[in-house]
C-alpha positions as CSV (number, residue, x, y, z in Angstrom):
1,X,-8.0,-25.0,-9.5
2,X,-6.8,-24.7,-13.0
3,X,-7.6,-21.9,-15.2
4,X,-7.7,-22.0,-19.0
5,X,-7.0,-19.0,-21.0
6,X,-6.4,-18.9,-24.9
7,X,-2.9,-18.8,-24.6
8,X,-2.0,-20.5,-21.2
9,X,-2.9,-22.6,-18.2
10,X,-2.4,-21.3,-14.7
11,X,-2.6,-23.5,-11.7
12,X,-3.4,-21.6,-8.3
13,X,-3.6,-22.8,-4.6
14,X,-6.8,-24.3,-2.8
15,X,-6.1,-21.2,-0.4
16,X,-6.3,-18.7,-3.0
17,X,-9.2,-20.1,-4.7
18,X,-11.1,-20.2,-1.5
19,X,-10.4,-16.9,-0.7
20,X,-11.2,-15.5,-4.2
21,X,-14.4,-17.8,-4.4
22,X,-15.9,-16.1,-1.0
23,X,-15.1,-12.8,-1.9
24,X,-16.4,-13.0,-5.4
25,X,-19.7,-14.7,-4.2
26,X,-20.2,-12.1,-1.4
27,X,-20.3,-9.8,-4.4
28,X,-22.3,-11.9,-6.8
29,X,-19.3,-12.2,-9.0
30,X,-18.0,-15.2,-11.2
31,X,-14.8,-16.5,-9.2
32,X,-13.0,-17.6,-12.3
33,X,-13.4,-14.3,-13.9
34,X,-12.1,-12.6,-10.6
35,X,-9.2,-14.8,-10.6
36,X,-8.3,-14.3,-14.2
37,X,-8.4,-10.5,-14.0
38,X,-6.5,-10.6,-10.9
39,X,-3.7,-12.7,-12.8
40,X,-3.7,-10.2,-15.9
41,X,-3.5,-7.1,-13.4
42,X,-0.9,-8.2,-10.6
43,X,1.4,-10.2,-12.6
44,X,3.1,-8.2,-15.4
45,X,5.7,-10.8,-16.2
46,X,4.7,-14.6,-15.6
47,X,5.7,-18.0,-17.3
48,X,3.2,-20.5,-17.3
49,X,2.8,-23.6,-19.2
50,X,1.4,-23.4,-22.7
51,X,-1.2,-26.2,-23.8
52,X,1.3,-27.4,-26.3
53,X,4.1,-27.7,-23.6
54,X,6.0,-24.4,-24.7
55,X,6.3,-21.5,-22.2
56,X,4.5,-18.3,-22.5
57,X,6.3,-15.2,-21.3
58,X,3.9,-12.1,-20.8
59,X,6.0,-9.0,-21.7
60,X,6.2,-6.1,-19.5
61,X,4.5,-2.9,-20.9
62,X,7.4,-0.3,-22.0
63,X,6.3,2.3,-19.4
64,X,6.9,-0.4,-16.5
65,X,10.1,-1.3,-18.2
66,X,11.5,2.1,-18.2
67,X,10.8,2.4,-14.6
68,X,11.7,-1.0,-13.2
69,X,14.1,-0.5,-10.4
70,X,17.8,-1.8,-10.6
71,X,18.9,-4.9,-8.5
72,X,22.3,-5.3,-7.1
73,X,23.5,-8.7,-5.4
74,X,25.0,-7.6,-2.0
75,X,24.7,-8.7,1.6
76,X,22.7,-7.1,4.1
77,X,25.8,-5.2,5.7
78,X,26.8,-4.0,2.4
79,X,23.2,-2.7,1.9
80,X,23.3,-0.9,5.0
81,X,26.7,0.9,3.9
82,X,25.2,1.5,0.5
83,X,21.7,2.9,1.2
84,X,21.5,6.8,1.3
85,X,19.1,9.0,3.2
86,X,17.7,10.6,0.0
87,X,17.0,7.6,-2.0
88,X,14.7,4.5,-1.8
89,X,16.5,1.3,-1.7
90,X,15.1,-2.0,-0.3
91,X,16.8,-5.2,0.4
92,X,15.4,-8.6,-0.3
93,X,16.9,-12.1,-0.8
94,X,20.6,-10.9,-1.0
95,X,19.6,-8.1,-3.7
96,X,19.3,-4.3,-3.2
97,X,16.4,-2.9,-5.1
98,X,17.1,0.7,-6.1
99,X,14.2,2.8,-7.2
100,X,13.9,5.3,-10.1
101,X,13.2,8.8,-8.8
102,X,9.7,9.1,-7.9
103,X,7.1,11.2,-10.2
104,X,5.5,14.5,-9.2
105,X,2.2,13.0,-8.9
106,X,3.7,10.2,-6.7
107,X,5.3,12.8,-4.6
108,X,2.3,15.0,-4.4
109,X,0.3,12.1,-2.9
110,X,2.8,11.0,-0.6
111,X,3.2,14.5,1.0
112,X,-0.7,14.8,1.3
113,X,-1.3,11.5,2.8
114,X,1.7,11.9,5.3
115,X,0.5,15.4,6.3
116,X,-2.9,14.4,7.2
117,X,-1.9,10.9,8.5
118,X,1.1,12.5,10.7
119,X,-1.3,15.3,12.1
120,X,-4.2,13.1,12.9
121,X,-1.8,10.5,14.7
122,X,-0.3,13.4,16.9
123,X,-3.5,15.1,17.7
124,X,-5.0,11.8,18.7
125,X,-1.9,10.5,20.5
126,X,-1.8,7.3,18.6
127,X,1.8,6.6,17.8
128,X,4.0,7.7,15.1
129,X,4.2,8.1,11.2
130,X,7.1,7.7,9.1
131,X,7.4,8.5,5.2
132,X,10.1,7.1,2.8
133,X,13.0,6.7,2.9
134,X,12.9,4.7,6.0
135,X,14.1,1.3,6.6
136,X,11.5,-1.6,8.0
137,X,13.1,-4.8,8.7
138,X,9.8,-6.7,8.7
139,X,11.6,-9.7,10.7
140,X,15.0,-10.1,12.1
141,X,16.3,-12.4,8.9
142,X,13.6,-10.9,6.6
143,X,13.5,-8.4,3.8
144,X,14.0,-4.8,4.4
145,X,11.5,-2.5,3.0
146,X,10.7,1.2,2.6
147,X,7.1,1.7,2.8
148,X,6.0,4.9,1.1
149,X,4.3,5.8,4.5
150,X,3.9,3.7,7.6
151,X,2.0,4.1,11.0
152,X,3.4,2.3,14.4
153,X,0.6,2.4,17.1
154,X,1.5,2.8,20.8
155,X,2.1,-0.5,22.4
156,X,3.4,-1.8,19.0
157,X,6.4,-4.3,20.2
158,X,8.3,-3.6,17.0
159,X,11.9,-2.2,17.8
160,X,12.4,1.3,16.9
161,X,16.0,2.1,16.1
162,X,17.6,5.2,15.0
163,X,17.6,4.3,11.4
164,X,14.9,1.6,11.0
165,X,12.1,-0.1,12.4
166,X,12.6,-4.1,13.2
167,X,9.2,-5.6,13.1
168,X,5.9,-4.8,11.4
169,X,3.9,-1.3,11.4
170,X,0.3,-1.5,12.1
171,X,-0.2,0.1,8.5
172,X,1.8,0.4,5.2
173,X,0.9,2.6,2.4
174,X,2.5,2.0,-1.1
175,X,1.9,4.3,-4.1
176,X,2.5,2.3,-7.2
177,X,4.8,3.6,-9.9
178,X,4.8,2.0,-13.3
179,X,8.0,0.0,-12.4
180,X,6.8,-1.1,-9.1
181,X,3.5,-2.8,-9.8
182,X,4.4,-6.4,-9.5
183,X,6.6,-5.4,-6.2
184,X,3.6,-3.7,-4.6
185,X,0.8,-5.9,-5.6
186,X,2.6,-9.3,-5.3
187,X,5.8,-9.3,-3.4
188,X,5.0,-6.8,-0.5
189,X,1.5,-8.0,-0.3
190,X,2.9,-11.5,0.8
191,X,5.5,-9.9,3.0
192,X,3.4,-7.5,4.8
193,X,0.8,-10.2,5.1
194,X,3.4,-12.7,6.6
195,X,4.5,-9.9,8.8
196,X,1.0,-9.2,10.0
197,X,1.1,-5.5,9.1
198,X,-2.6,-5.0,10.0
199,X,-3.5,-2.6,7.0
200,X,-2.0,-2.3,3.7
201,X,-3.3,0.5,1.5
202,X,-2.3,0.1,-2.0
203,X,-2.8,3.4,-4.1
204,X,-2.6,3.3,-7.8
205,X,-2.7,7.3,-9.3
206,X,-1.7,6.1,-12.8
207,X,-4.2,6.8,-15.6
208,X,-6.5,5.2,-16.1
209,X,-6.3,2.9,-13.2
210,X,-7.0,5.5,-10.4
211,X,-7.7,2.8,-8.0
212,X,-7.4,2.4,-4.1
213,X,-7.3,-1.2,-2.5
214,X,-7.2,-1.4,1.1
215,X,-6.6,-4.7,2.8
216,X,-7.2,-5.7,6.5
217,X,-5.7,-8.5,8.3
218,X,-8.3,-11.2,9.3
219,X,-8.2,-13.4,12.4
220,X,-6.2,-16.2,10.5
221,X,-3.5,-13.7,9.4
222,X,-4.8,-13.3,5.7
223,X,-5.4,-10.1,4.0
224,X,-9.2,-9.6,3.1
225,X,-10.1,-6.4,0.7
226,X,-12.0,-3.7,2.7
227,X,-14.3,-1.6,0.7
228,X,-15.0,2.1,0.8
229,X,-18.8,2.8,1.4
230,X,-21.3,3.9,-0.9
231,X,-19.7,7.4,-0.6
232,X,-16.3,6.4,-1.5
233,X,-15.2,6.7,2.1
234,X,-12.6,4.1,3.6
235,X,-12.6,3.8,7.4
236,X,-9.3,2.6,9.1
237,X,-9.3,-0.1,11.6
238,X,-5.9,0.7,13.2
239,X,-6.5,4.3,13.4
240,X,-9.7,5.0,15.1
241,X,-12.0,7.6,13.7
242,X,-9.8,8.1,10.7
243,X,-11.3,8.0,7.1
244,X,-10.6,8.8,3.8
245,X,-12.4,10.1,0.8
246,X,-11.0,8.1,-2.1
247,X,-12.1,10.9,-4.6
248,X,-9.6,13.1,-2.9
249,X,-6.7,10.9,-4.2
250,X,-7.5,11.4,-7.8
251,X,-8.2,15.1,-8.1
252,X,-5.7,16.8,-10.5
253,X,-5.1,19.3,-7.7
254,X,-5.0,17.5,-4.4
255,X,-7.1,19.1,-1.3
256,X,-5.4,21.4,0.9
257,X,-4.3,18.8,3.8
258,X,-5.5,21.3,6.4
259,X,-8.9,21.2,5.0
260,X,-9.0,17.7,4.7
261,X,-7.8,17.2,8.2
262,X,-10.5,19.6,9.6
263,X,-13.4,17.7,7.8
264,X,-12.0,14.3,9.3
265,X,-11.4,16.0,12.8
266,X,-14.8,17.3,13.1
267,X,-16.5,13.9,12.9
268,X,-14.4,12.7,15.9
269,X,-16.7,12.3,19.0
270,X,-14.1,12.8,21.7
271,X,-11.9,15.2,20.2
272,X,-11.4,18.2,22.6
273,X,-14.0,21.2,22.4
274,X,-11.3,23.7,21.9
275,X,-9.7,21.9,19.3
276,X,-13.1,21.1,17.6
277,X,-13.8,24.8,17.6
278,X,-10.5,25.8,16.1
279,X,-10.9,23.1,13.2
280,X,-14.6,24.3,12.6
281,X,-13.1,27.8,12.0
282,X,-10.5,26.3,9.7
283,X,-13.3,24.3,7.7
284,X,-15.2,27.3,7.3
285,X,-12.8,29.8,6.5
286,X,-11.5,27.4,3.5
287,X,-14.9,26.6,2.3
288,X,-15.9,30.5,2.2
289,X,-13.0,30.8,-0.4
């Protein structure tokens, strides 16, 4: 399919078109508009042929340019020696990608989500949760990423090493920063899909975006967006009974993680009765304040 815009022509693959068509038609949207908006949104810098034969280079907004990660050519072995425990550094195609320090909002959201996810996983005995920086080697000769948060379910065949995970986690969570927009929305989307990460949460807390996109891997190995329900609640498929209110993510002061966890756990049918009583007390106590 070829899309004509006032300045450029963009050709997309049949697979991308068919997936966008099915998704748009299920929501009574215009497929061409959906694809055009997606291109504008997820590709901050793109060279496409002009109708007059000259290339058009879409510029990167200043706030993204200032936050772009540094890239240094190096081997994987050099990357392992270079990367520090306190810094987020990834390795892809012979380059180390060195990220700028995260913003306060990014860190607040990471800590909030990691706290409730880790506690939920431990209470339900589902596996383990890790937060960045921690290397995930998606496949043996592939890229090394550091998801902001990832979940590894019990029984997952990925190899757990002291300093890294080799293989695909079941869930990867990325919180977008101005300089990571294309990496998170395009590069990591493709890599996590290829590695068969079963869920990918893409959270964008930047005003005015404030959006959360949840992808779930279908039977053919492609990501499809999974929408929250009419109450803004997203229900995970890899974390049984876990749900998340998307409005929580955009509050100026994030909810108390203990209160959020209690609200989630109180809906779990098979929760131990003593634990349920304890979390009911926590929920009631916070709500009386």
